[in-house]
N, C-alpha and C positions, 0 to 999 in steps of 0.2 A: 168773649175771649175764648183761648184754648188752655188755660192754663192745666184745668182736669187731662186733658191729651198728654201734658209734659211731665207731669208727677207720675204719672203711670208709665210712662217710656222710660225716666228716670229710676224708677223702683228696679222696673224688667233688668235696665243695664245692672244695677248695684246687683241685683240677686245673681246674675250673671256672672258678674265680676267676684262676687264673693267664691259661687261654685268654681271658677275658674281657680281662685287662689286655693280653694282647700284642694281640687284635683290637683295642680302642680306642686302642691306639697307634698300628698301622698306616694306620686311617682316619683319626687326624689328622693322620700326614703325607700321605696323600693330599689332605684337602681343604685343608693348605696350603702344599702343594709342599713342606715342610722335614722335613729329617730330626730337627733337632735343634730342638725346641719350647719348653724349659726347661732352665734348667740339670741339673738330673737327667738330660735326654735323653744327653751327653756331657758331663761336668764337666770333663775335661782339653782341651777342645776351645773352651770359652765366651770364654776369654781370647782368642784368636786371631780367634773371630768378632765380637768386639767391636772390636777391634784394625780388622779386616776392612772394618767400617761404618764405622767412622769416617773412614779414608783414604777408602771412596767416597763419604760425607757432602762430606766436604773436596773433593774433585774434581769432583764435579758444582756446588759450589759456584764453584768455579774457575771452570769452563765459563761458567756467570753469568756472573759479573763479566767474564770475558775478550769473551763475546758483548756485552755491554753498551757496554763501551770500544771493539770494533771499529767498532759503529752510529756511537759520537762522532766516530774517527776519521775514518770514511769520508765522514760528512758534513763534519767538516773538511778532509779533501780537496775536497772537492766545492765548497767555499766559497771556498776558494783558487784553485781553477781558474775558478771565476765572477770571482773578484776580478781575475786576470789579463785575462781577455778584457774585463774592464771597461775598463782601464785601456790595453787596445789600443782599444776603442772612442773613450776620450776622447782618444788621440792624434789617430784620425782627424779627429775633431770638431776639434781643435786645428789642422791641416793645415789643414780646409777653413777655419778664420778665420782663417789666414795667409796666403792669397792675398790678391793686390794688387786683385782684382777683386771682392769682396763688400764690402758695403756694412754701417755701423756696425750697422742694424738686424738683418742677417743676422748679426753677430756676436754681437749681445744675444740672438739666438734659440739659437744655439752655445753661448752660455754658460748659459743657462738649461738645456740640455741635458746640461751639463757638470756643473753644479749637481745634476742628478737621479741622474749616476753619482756622484757623491757620496752621497747619500743612498741608493742602492742601494747602497755599501760599507759605510755604517755599518750597514743593516738586515743584511750579511753578517757583521759585525761580532756581533750579536745572535742570532745562528742559536741555534735551542734543538731541542733534543733530549732528549724525555723532560720536558720541563720546566727543562732544565739548558743557561746559556748556555755552549756547548764554545769562545766564545773567551774566558769570563769567568775563567780561572784559578780560582785557590782561592776567588775571588768568586763561583762559578759560579750560586749565583740570583740574580743582578741585570745588566742590562745594562750592557754596557761603556761605551759612547758614546751621544751624541747629538747630532743638527745643531745647529750655535750659526755662523750669518753671521757674527757679530762677532767669532769668534776668529780667530786668525790661521793657524791648521790648520781650520778650517771648522766644527771639530766642539767638541766637551767630553768630557773624560775625565772619567768618573762611578766606576771604579774602577780601583786601581792595584794588587792583588793580582799575585801572582807564580803563575807555572804549578809547584806542588813535588810535585803528588802524583805516586806512581808505580805505576806496575801490574808486577804481579809474576806471573810464570810457573809452574808445576807445580812447579819445583824450587827456588823461593823468589827467585830473580834477578830484579832489579826493572828497569826501564826506562822512561822518560818519553815519553807519546801525545799529550799535548797542547802548546799555544802560547796565546799571550793575543792580542789585537787589538791592543795595544799594538806586541808581537813582531813582528807581520804588517804594520799597516797605518799605525800612528803610533811609528817609529822617531825614539828621540831620544839626543841627548849626555848627557853626564854631568848639564850645569846642567838639562836637562828642553828645550833648543830643537829643534826638527825637525832632523833629519838630510835629505839628497837621496835617502835610500831611502825616506823618508815619503810613503808614498802620498795619506794625507788633503791632507796640504799642500801636495802636487804638485795635485791637483786642485783645491782652491780657488784656488792661483795663476794658475791656465789660465782657471778662470771669470774671476776677475779682471782677467787680462790680456785674453783677449775682450771684458770689456766697456769698458777702456781703449780698445780699437783699436789698442793698439800692436804693429806687429808684432813686433820685434827682443824685447817682452815675454813674445809668443804664442810667438815659437819657443824662446826660453828655458823657458819652460813647460812646452813639448812636451819637451824634452830633460830636464826634471825626471820628468816621468811616464816616460818611458823605462827611466829609474834606478830607479824605482821600482817599475816595473813588471818590470825583470830581477830584483830583490831578491825580490820578492813570488814571482816564478817557482823561484827558488830553492829556495824554503822547502819547493814541493814533496815535494822528495826526504827531508825530514822526516818528512811523512805517509807517502811508500812505503815508507821503512822500517820506521814503526810497522808499517803495516799489515801487512807479511810479519813480522813478530818475531809480532804478535798471530796471525796465521793457524800459525806454526810451533807457538805456544804452546796454541795450542787442538790442533793435531794430537798432541801430545806428551801432554796432559791427557787426552785419549780414548782414547789407548795405554793411560796407566794404568788408567783407567777398565777397560779389557777385562780387565787383568792382575788387577786387583783383584778383578772381579766373577766371574773364573772361580775365583779362590783361593777369594773368600766360597762361589761353589758348591760347592766341592768342600767344602768344611766343614761346610755346614748344610744343602744339597739332598738329598731323598730320591730317588732311583732308582725313579720310579713305576712302571714296569715289573715289578720285583721285590717293591714293594711292594703291588701290585696282586693278584700270584699269592699272598702271605703273605695277604693277607684272604681272599683265597677257602680257603685250607688252612686258617687258622682257624676260618672260619664253618664248613666242611665237618667239622672237626673237634668242635668244640663241639656241632651238630647232631648229631653221631653219637654224641658221649657222652652226651646228652639223652635221645638214642632209647635206649641201651643201660641205661641208669640205668634207664627206664618200664621194661625189658621184664624187671628184676631181680625176681627173688621176693622178698618184703617179708614181714619177720617182724614181730608185733607181741606186747608183755608177756604176751598170754595164751596165745600159744602156748608159753609156758615153765611156767605153771602146769598143775600135774595136775591132771588130770582128775575131777570127785567121780561114784562109782556109786551113791552112797546116794540 
């Protein structure tokens, strides 16, 4: 019988298979950079790997969201600063028109410039970032105002949505990051009438006062502009606070990202140096085994048959 021969062959084949499997696994780790490429590689750690990957994906999304909101808030802050400057310019125009030395023609020209300031303020109310009207509140797909010389405020309000959207930091705490054009430039009382803080109305009143040539009305309109300017300037505090909170939220999320990435790397990443050594060792051992097998004496069935002399 040749049972012993078969057993030896089977042992060799099994040994070669094991070495080849170990080599394939090590080469896969080198090519992917991961110690765990499938559930069977580390069954006890698979759950933790999925949890870490989900956390990292959530943190990445939070960063993207915060960056988008940050762009809106920065644009809003710039818009409000520009609005304050426009109102200051309007007061300068009004002061020129209140002088006893100006003619009605000059006052009319100044009124035209004030009307231009009002137009620019309406333009600020329609500021867009990536297609979003940042002063449109919850109706961010539409411009909130348009010019209307027949209106008591010089404008028409096109949307009335409030700004109810909240921004979340990585801990889940939410905060407000936007104001509407109505809150900023079209302050109204409970009956919908413009208040002294209403920038649109103040500019329109100054324009009408200059056109009338009445110095008393012009002076009163300048005072209204100052009140509106002070109010709008105060709203810069909201945007400053919002920017600070967003910056802090981004910093905190980035710290969480580093922690999660480190945890995930510990769970799934391979040690490239040790695996490279393993590949070399497994390749050497496999080649040595194949070479040794090639040199081993072989026997066939004929070696066990009696030799006939007849």
